[in-house]
C-alpha positions in Angstrom: -6.7 63.1 62.4 -7.6 66.8 62.6 -9.3 68.0 59.4 -10.0 64.5 58.1 -13.6 64.5 59.4 -16.2 67.2 59.7 -16.4 68.8 63.1 -20.1 69.4 62.7 -22.3 66.3 61.9 -25.9 67.3 61.7 -26.8 63.6 61.6 -25.7 63.2 65.3 -29.0 64.7 66.5 -31.0 62.5 64.1 -29.5 59.2 65.2 -32.1 58.2 67.8 -35.8 58.8 68.3 -35.3 60.6 71.6 -32.8 63.0 70.1 -35.1 63.7 67.1 -37.9 64.5 69.5 -35.7 66.7 71.6 -34.5 68.8 68.6 -37.8 68.9 66.7 -38.6 72.6 65.8 -42.3 72.3 65.0 -44.8 70.3 67.0 -48.4 69.3 66.1 -51.1 68.6 68.7 -54.8 68.0 68.7 -55.2 71.6 70.0 -54.0 72.8 66.6 -57.0 71.3 64.8 -60.4 72.6 63.8 -62.9 69.9 62.7 -65.3 70.8 59.9 -68.7 69.0 60.2 -71.6 68.9 57.9 -75.1 69.0 59.4 -78.3 67.8 57.7 -82.0 67.5 58.6 -83.6 64.5 60.4 -82.8 62.4 63.4 -80.2 59.6 63.7 -79.1 60.4 60.1 -75.6 59.7 58.7 -75.2 60.4 55.0 -71.8 59.4 53.6 -70.4 61.9 51.0 -69.1 59.9 48.0 -66.6 62.5 46.9 -65.2 62.8 50.5 -64.4 59.2 51.6 -64.9 58.8 55.3 -66.8 62.1 55.7 -70.6 62.2 56.3 -73.4 64.7 56.9 -74.9 64.3 60.3 -78.3 65.1 61.8 -78.2 67.5 64.7 -78.4 64.7 67.3 -75.4 63.0 65.8 -73.5 66.3 65.3 -73.7 66.5 69.1 -72.1 63.1 69.4 -69.3 64.3 67.1 -68.9 67.4 69.2 -68.5 65.3 72.4 -65.9 63.2 70.5 -64.0 66.4 69.6 -63.8 67.3 73.3 -62.6 63.8 74.2 -59.9 64.0 71.6 -58.7 67.4 72.6 -59.9 69.2 69.5 -60.8 72.8 70.6 -63.2 73.9 67.8 -65.7 72.4 65.4 -66.7 74.3 62.2 -70.3 73.8 61.1 -71.7 73.8 57.5 -75.3 73.1 56.7 -76.8 71.0 53.9 -80.0 73.1 53.4 -82.9 71.4 51.9 -83.7 72.4 48.3 -87.2 73.8 49.2 -85.6 76.1 51.8 -83.2 77.6 49.2 -84.1 80.9 47.5 -82.5 83.5 45.2 -82.1 85.8 48.2 -80.9 83.1 50.7 -83.4 84.2 53.3 -83.1 80.9 55.2 -79.8 82.2 56.5 -81.8 84.7 58.6 -84.1 82.1 60.1 -83.4 81.8 63.9 -84.6 78.2 63.7 -82.5 77.2 60.7 -80.4 74.0 60.6 -77.2 75.9 61.5 -78.7 77.6 64.5 -80.3 74.4 65.8 -76.9 72.7 65.6 -75.1 75.5 67.3 -77.6 75.5 70.2 -77.4 71.7 70.6 -73.6 71.6 70.7 -73.4 74.5 73.2 -76.0 72.9 75.4 -74.1 69.6 75.3 -70.5 70.9 75.6 -70.7 74.5 76.9 -67.3 76.2 76.9 -65.4 72.9 76.6 -65.7 73.3 72.8 -65.7 76.3 70.5 -68.2 76.5 67.6 -67.1 78.2 64.4 -69.8 79.1 61.9 -69.6 79.8 58.2 -71.0 83.1 57.1 -71.9 83.1 53.3 -75.0 82.5 51.4 -74.1 79.6 49.1 -75.6 77.0 51.4 -78.9 78.9 51.2 -79.2 80.3 47.7 -80.9 78.5 44.8 -78.1 79.6 42.4 -75.2 78.5 44.6 -73.5 81.8 44.7 -72.2 83.3 48.0 -74.2 86.5 47.6 -77.2 88.2 46.0 -77.1 88.1 42.2 -78.4 91.0 40.0 -80.1 90.9 36.7 -76.7 90.7 34.9 -75.7 87.7 36.9 -73.2 89.7 39.0 -72.9 89.1 42.7 -73.5 92.4 44.3 -71.3 93.5 47.2 -73.1 95.9 49.5 -76.6 94.3 49.4 -74.9 91.0 50.1 -73.0 92.4 53.1 -76.3 93.6 54.6 -77.6 90.0 54.6 -74.3 88.6 55.9 -74.6 91.0 58.9 -78.0 89.6 59.6 -76.7 86.0 59.2 -73.8 86.7 61.6 -76.2 88.2 64.3 -78.4 85.2 63.9 -75.6 82.7 64.5 -74.2 84.8 67.4 -77.6 84.8 69.1 -77.7 81.0 68.8 -74.3 80.7 70.6 -71.6 80.8 67.9 -68.2 81.5 69.4 -66.4 82.4 66.1 -68.0 83.9 63.1 -66.1 83.0 59.9 -67.1 85.0 56.8 -66.1 83.0 53.8 -67.9 85.1 51.1 -65.0 87.5 50.2 -67.3 90.6 49.9 -65.5 93.9 50.4 -66.1 95.6 53.8 -68.1 92.7 55.4 -65.7 92.3 58.4 -66.1 95.9 59.5 -69.9 95.7 59.1 -70.2 92.5 61.0 -67.8 93.6 63.8 -69.8 96.8 64.3 -73.1 94.9 64.4 -71.8 92.3 66.9 -70.6 95.1 69.2 -73.9 97.0 68.9 -75.8 93.8 69.8 -73.6 93.1 72.8 -71.7 90.1 71.3 -68.4 91.7 72.2 -66.6 88.4 72.8 -67.7 86.7 69.6 -64.6 86.3 67.5 -64.2 86.9 63.7 -62.0 84.6 61.8 -61.9 86.0 58.4 -61.5 84.0 55.2 -59.2 86.8 54.2 -57.3 85.2 51.4 -59.8 82.8 49.8 -58.9 81.8 46.2 -61.1 80.8 43.3 -59.7 77.3 43.5 -60.3 74.0 41.7 -60.0 72.2 45.1 -63.5 72.9 46.4 -65.6 70.4 44.4 -66.3 67.8 47.1 -67.3 70.5 49.6 -69.9 71.7 47.2 -71.3 68.2 47.0 -71.4 68.1 50.8 -73.5 71.3 51.1 -75.6 70.5 48.1 -74.5 73.5 45.9 -72.4 72.0 43.2 -75.3 71.2 40.8 -76.9 74.6 41.6 -73.9 76.8 40.9 -74.5 79.1 37.9 -71.2 80.5 36.6 -68.2 80.8 38.8 -66.9 82.8 41.8 -64.0 84.6 40.1 -65.5 88.0 40.6 -65.1 87.8 44.4 -62.7 85.0 45.2 -59.0 85.7 44.6 -57.1 84.8 41.4 -54.7 81.9 42.1 -51.8 83.9 40.5 -51.9 86.7 43.1 -49.9 87.1 46.2 -49.6 90.8 46.9 -53.4 91.1 46.7 -53.6 88.6 49.5 -51.7 90.9 51.8 -54.0 93.8 50.9 -57.0 91.6 51.7 -55.6 90.6 55.1 -54.6 94.1 56.0 -58.1 95.4 55.3 -59.8 92.6 57.3 -57.5 93.2 60.3 -58.1 96.9 60.2 -61.9 96.2 60.2 -61.7 94.0 63.3 -60.8 90.5 62.4 -59.3 88.6 65.3 -57.6 86.0 63.1 -57.3 85.4 59.4 -57.5 82.3 57.1 -55.8 81.3 53.9 -57.9 78.9 51.7 -57.0 76.4 50.2 -54.1 75.2 52.3 -51.1 73.3 51.1 -51.0 74.8 47.5 -50.9 78.3 49.2 -48.3 77.8 52.0 -46.3 80.6 50.5 -49.3 82.9 51.2 -49.5 81.6 54.8 -45.8 82.4 55.4 -46.1 85.9 53.8 -49.1 86.7 55.9 -47.5 85.5 59.1 -44.3 87.3 58.6 -45.9 90.5 57.5 -48.6 90.9 60.2 -47.6 88.5 63.0 -51.2 87.6 63.8 -53.0 84.3 64.2 -53.1 82.7 60.8 -55.2 79.6 60.0 -55.4 77.5 56.8 -58.2 75.4 55.5 -57.1 72.0 54.2 -60.0 71.9 51.8 -62.1 69.0 50.5 -60.0 68.5 47.4 -56.8 68.2 49.4 -58.4 65.8 51.8 -59.8 63.7 48.9 -56.4 63.5 47.2 -54.8 62.0 50.3 -57.6 59.5 50.7 -57.5 58.4 47.1 -53.7 58.3 47.1 -53.7 56.1 50.2 -56.4 53.8 48.8 -54.3 53.4 45.6 -51.3 52.4 47.6 -49.3 55.5 46.7 -48.5 56.3 50.4 -49.3 55.5 54.0 -52.4 57.3 55.0 -51.4 58.1 58.6 -48.0 59.4 57.5 -49.5 61.5 54.8 -52.0 63.0 57.1 -49.6 64.0 59.8 -46.9 65.2 57.5 -49.2 67.6 55.6 -50.6 68.9 58.9 -47.1 69.5 60.3 -46.3 71.4 57.1 -49.1 73.9 57.9 -47.6 74.4 61.4 -44.1 74.8 60.0 -45.4 77.2 57.4 -46.7 79.6 60.1 -50.3 78.4 60.9 -51.7 78.7 64.4 -54.1 76.0 63.5 -55.7 74.1 60.6 -59.2 73.3 59.5 -59.1 69.7 58.3 -61.5 66.8 57.7 -58.7 64.6 59.1 -58.9 66.3 62.5 -60.4 63.4 64.5 -58.2 60.8 62.8 -55.1 63.0 63.3 -56.0 63.6 66.9 -56.3 59.9 67.6 -52.8 59.4 66.0 -51.3 62.2 68.1 -52.9 61.0 71.3 -51.3 57.6 70.7 
């Protein structure tokens, strides 16, 4: 009988559920998830977002309820994004510097309710605050200026850190902003406030529903291609990551997620640092619409895509499916 059958049968270890679990190389847990939440003005307000089925904007009091839910589910961090009222938007985004703005009130409320049981990650960029929808200050030619924008981003970061933010996450893609923010945080005594840099953020077609959620889609004049990365570039992503790490980033992010897993893998293998991915609004919406159309099982699609991020090298994933996925993983 020797030689008639293969000595190595890889299917042996797949034959039973217990064996598949024993040999599984990549594991996904609630602790791998960061839950993005949208906050809006008012009390006892939930505003469903049509282009993001199952996702809502929440008033500060209900954001606190979502934060407590995250703790109960084992999700370690929530990421906050404000829906700033139109009358508080301006060309210079000055509301970002208001210590009593929507973001700061949400940070304080969550930290008061949850303390160190939950991390709060805050977005640093001006698009939720500008009347033109760009992430920075626009000059007379319509160009988003770099250094003037960085100056405002530093103030925004200090404002959020003073309110209690645990992780500052600059998403603007201005050159030099990580070093400027890190220096300012150190000088102000916020030495333990982390920076998770949106280091490789692409000018992607997958952001549409997010812009609906923060109220900037209809305001945006032009595009963001002069500061967000070209989708055709990979080497440039490594240069962006290298610079941000040198300037003091504690971790880096690739955005969007699944279409850029090759970038995640290259960053992880090159730098061996904590790498996160943002499963952005367009990715989330595609899963929801596919499941609604009967093209796939929602639960299976959610868990498989999140597992792909971990397998690709991610330390964690920002995903609107975080609470749903955590419930599935908790059984």
